[in-house]
C-alpha positions in Angstrom: 0.3 -0.2 -0.2 2.8 2.1 0.8 3.5 2.1 -2.9 0.8 3.0 -3.7 -0.2 6.6 -5.4 -3.9 6.7 -3.9 -5.8 4.5 -2.1 -6.4 0.7 -3.3 -9.5 -1.6 -3.1 -8.9 -5.7 -1.1 -9.0 -7.3 -4.4 -6.2 -5.5 -6.0 -4.5 -6.5 -2.6 -5.5 -10.0 -3.1 -4.6 -10.5 -6.7 -0.9 -8.8 -6.5 -0.3 -11.1 -2.7 -1.9 -13.7 -4.6 -4.4 -14.2 -0.8 -7.8 -15.4 -0.5 -10.2 -12.3 -0.1 -11.3 -13.4 2.8 -7.4 -13.5 5.0 -6.9 -9.7 2.7 -9.7 -8.4 5.0 -8.9 -10.5 7.7 -5.2 -8.6 7.6 -6.6 -5.7 6.5 -9.2 -5.3 9.7 -6.5 -6.2 12.1 -4.7 -3.2 10.6 -7.3 -0.6 10.4 -7.6 -2.0 14.7 -4.1 -0.6 14.8 -4.6 2.7 12.9 -2.5 1.3 10.3 -5.3 1.7 7.5 -8.3 3.3 6.8 -10.7 2.1 5.5 -13.0 4.5 3.0 -16.3 3.5 2.4 -17.4 5.2 0.0 -15.1 4.1 -2.4 -14.5 0.7 -1.3 -10.5 1.2 -1.0 -8.3 1.0 1.7 -5.3 3.9 2.3 -2.4 4.1 4.8 -3.2 5.2 8.2 -2.0 7.4 10.7 0.2 4.5 13.1 1.8 4.0 9.8 2.3 8.2 9.2 3.6 7.8 12.9 6.2 4.6 12.3 7.4 6.2 9.1 8.3 9.2 11.1 10.2 7.1 13.5 12.1 5.5 10.8 13.1 9.0 9.6 14.1 11.2 12.5 16.0 8.3 13.4 17.5 7.3 9.9 18.6 9.2 7.1 15.6 12.1 6.4 17.7 13.9 9.5 21.0 13.4 8.3 20.9 13.5 4.8 18.5 16.7 5.1 20.3 18.4 7.9 22.6 19.7 5.5 20.3 20.8 3.5 18.5 22.7 5.8 21.5 24.8 7.3 22.6 25.0 3.8 19.5 27.1 2.1 19.6 29.2 6.2 22.9 30.7 5.0 21.7 31.5 1.7 18.3 33.1 2.7 19.9 34.7 6.0 16.1 33.3 8.4 15.7 29.8 10.1 14.7 27.0 8.1 13.4 23.8 9.2 12.3 19.8 9.0 9.5 18.7 9.7 7.6 14.7 9.1 3.5 14.6 9.1 2.7 12.0 12.3 -1.5 12.0 11.9 -2.5 16.1 11.8 0.9 17.1 12.8 3.9 18.4 12.5 6.6 17.1 13.6 9.8 18.5 13.6 13.4 16.8 12.9 15.5 19.2 12.0 16.1 22.8 12.8 18.6 25.8 11.7 18.6 29.1 13.9 19.6 31.8 11.8 21.8 34.7 13.2 19.8 37.5 15.0 16.6 35.9 14.3 13.4 35.9 15.5 13.2 32.8 18.2 10.9 30.1 16.6 8.5 27.8 18.3 9.8 25.4 15.6 12.6 23.7 17.4 13.1 20.0 17.3 10.9 17.7 18.4 8.0 20.1 18.7 4.9 18.9 17.0 2.4 21.7 15.3 -1.0 21.4 14.1 0.0 20.5 10.3 -2.8 22.7 9.0 -1.1 26.1 10.2 2.0 25.4 9.0 4.1 25.6 6.1 6.2 22.0 5.8 2.1 21.0 6.8 0.5 22.5 4.4 3.2 21.0 1.3 2.6 18.0 2.5 -1.2 17.7 3.2 -1.3 19.1 -0.1 0.5 15.5 -1.8 -1.6 14.2 -0.1 -4.8 11.6 -1.1 -8.3 13.7 -0.7 -9.5 10.8 1.1 -5.8 10.7 3.2 -7.0 14.0 3.9 -10.6 13.6 4.9 -9.5 11.1 6.9 -7.5 13.2 8.8 -9.8 16.0 8.6 -13.4 15.1 9.1 -15.5 18.1 10.3 -14.8 21.5 12.2 -13.7 19.9 15.6 -10.3 18.3 14.3 -8.9 22.1 13.3 -7.1 24.3 16.0 -6.5 27.3 16.2 -3.1 29.3 17.3 -3.5 33.6 16.5 -6.9 32.6 15.9 -6.3 32.5 12.1 -5.9 29.6 9.4 -8.5 26.8 7.7 -11.4 26.2 10.5 -13.5 23.6 8.6 -12.6 21.2 5.3 -14.1 23.0 2.4 -11.7 25.6 4.1 -8.6 23.1 4.0 -9.5 22.2 0.8 -9.5 26.0 -1.5 -6.3 26.4 0.8 -4.5 23.1 -1.0 -6.0 23.2 -4.1 -4.5 27.0 -3.8 -1.3 24.9 -2.7 -1.1 22.5 -5.4 -1.3 25.5 -8.3 1.6 27.4 -6.5 3.9 24.4 -5.8 4.3 25.7 -2.6 2.5 27.0 0.6 2.3 29.7 2.7 1.3 30.7 5.8 0.9 34.1 8.1 0.7 34.6 11.2 -1.6 31.6 11.7 1.6 30.1 13.9 3.2 33.6 15.9 2.2 36.3 15.3 4.5 38.6 13.3 6.7 35.1 11.9 5.8 34.0 7.8 7.0 31.1 6.9 6.8 28.8 3.0 7.1 25.3 2.6 7.5 23.1 0.4 6.6 18.9 0.3 9.5 16.6 0.5 8.5 12.7 -2.3 9.1 9.7 -2.4 9.6 7.8 -5.3 5.3 7.7 -5.4 5.2 10.7 -4.8 3.9 10.5 -0.9 5.6 13.7 0.6 7.9 12.7 3.7 8.9 15.9 5.0 8.3 19.2 4.6 11.2 21.9 4.7 10.4 25.7 5.0 12.0 29.3 6.2 10.3 31.7 8.7 11.2 34.8 8.6 9.4 38.2 10.7 6.2 39.9 9.2 8.5 43.2 9.4 11.2 42.1 7.3 10.8 41.8 3.4 10.3 37.9 1.8 14.1 36.8 1.2 14.4 37.0 -2.4 13.3 33.9 -4.2 12.3 32.4 -0.9 9.8 29.8 -2.9 12.6 28.7 -5.1 15.4 28.4 -2.4 12.5 26.3 -0.1 11.5 23.8 -3.9 15.1 23.0 -5.0 16.2 22.3 -1.0 12.9 20.0 -1.6 13.8 18.4 -4.2 16.8 17.9 -3.8 16.6 15.6 -0.5 14.4 14.3 -2.7 17.2 12.5 -4.9 19.5 12.3 -2.2 16.6 9.7 -0.3 16.5 8.0 -3.6 
C-alpha cells in the first residue's frame, strides 16, 4: 500500500499478493484496528492510517531523513539568511526533526521535537497538499479536527480543501502569522518515489521584514535535492 500513489481496493491487494480475499479482509481489519490503515467506505478502498505515518516518521527521525536533510537545511539558512526547518507528518501534526537557526533572527517555536498542527504550518500544508484527498478527509473529517493558535487559519474541511488546491497550483505552501504572530513561512514537500510526502522543508522570517529573495524557489529546490538524495 505504501508504494501506491492512492488508496487501493482489497481485491487489488488480493490479486497482487495471491491471497484469498477473506484473508486479505482479515489482515486489513486487523491493521485498521491498530490504526495502520483506514477503510474508505464510500470508495470501497483502503488507505494508509496515522499509525503508519507515525512509524515512518519515527524511522525518519532516527535514520536517513534527518541526516541527509540537516546539511541541506543549513545551506538553505545560509543562502536566505533566515531560520529553516525540516518536519514530518504524524497524523494531523508536524513534528520537527531538524532546525537551523539564523543569527539575529526571532526565536521560533519550531524546535526539534516540537509538534504543531499541520494545517497551520507551511511544512504541514505542503505535505497535506500532496496527500490523496481521501487521506486528508480522514485526518480532517469535521470542524472539531481544526485547532488554532492565533485565530487565523482554516476552520472547516472546505476551507482546507480550497487552501490545499491553491498550494498544488503554486507548487509551495505559505503561512502568515498562523503559527506565531509576527512571523511568516514558506514551505515545500519532499516526495518519495511514489509521490508520497515524507517530509517538508520551510523557512521562516519576521513579518516586518521583506520576504527573502527567491525564498519559495530556494525551498522547493532544497526539497527536490533531498528527494534526489533519499532515492
